[in-house]
N, C-alpha and C positions, 0 to 999 in steps of 0.2 A: 278392242281387246287389250291393247297395251295400256290404255288408260285405266282399265279395270284392274290389271295386274299391279299398276303403280299404287292404286288406292289400297289394295290388299296388303302390299308390302309396307306401305306407310302405316297402315293400321297395326300390323305385326310389330313394327319398330316402336310405335307409340305404346303398345301393350307391354313390350319388353322394358321400355324405359320406366313405365309406371310400376311394373312388378319389381324392378331393381330399386326404384325409389322407395317403394313400400317396405321392402326387405331392409333397406338401410336406415329408414326413418325411425326415430325413437318411438313414435306412436304406432308403428306398423307391426311387422312380424317379429321384430326384436322384442317389442313389448309383450306380444302374445307368448313368445317362448319364455320370457322371464316370468310372466304370470303363471304359465304352466309349471315351471320349476317351483315357484312359490307354493302352488296348490299341492304338488307332490310332497314338498317338505312339510307343509301343514298337515296333510293327511297322515304322514308318518308320525308326526308329533302327537296328533290326536290318538292314533293307535297306541302309542306308548303311554299316554295319559290314561287311556281307557284301561290298559293293563294295570297301571299303578292304582287306579280307583278300585278295580276288582280286588286286587291284593289287599288294599286298605279295608275294603268292606268285609273281606274274610277275616282280617285281623280284629276288626271291631266286633264281629259276631263271636269270634273265639273268646275275646275278652269278656263279653257279656255272659256267655254260656259255660265256659270252661274255667274252673278255678285254677287249674294247673297253668293255663295260659296267662291268667292274671298274675299268678305268683311269678312266673318266668319274666313277664314284662316288668314287674316291680323290682325284681332282682337285677335284671340287665340294665334297665333304663334309669332306675332310681337308686340303685345300689343298696336296696334293703337286704337285711340278713335276719335269720331267725335267732332268737335268744340262744346263747350257748355256742353259736357257730364262730369259727375263726375265719378271718378274712386275710388273705395274703395278697397284697397288691404288688405285682411284678411289672416293672417297666422295661420295655425293650429299648435298646439303643440303636 
């Protein structure tokens, strides 16, 4: 019975040593945790990019279908003005 107990305790000690070694090793749990963090970061980035893509799709559709949106974009992004309009360029300091 004592021999059996020694074998069980030896097995427990070996299992603990292996578990600690795996947690400390670069290819073990540390790598797993790092990869999990990377996955969460990439998922958040994908969600942000999906929102940006949806916003850009809506903007493209508006530019195709709505002449007011097209005029607004031309004025804001290209600086176009209608004939006879006065433009005041005010710079902030």
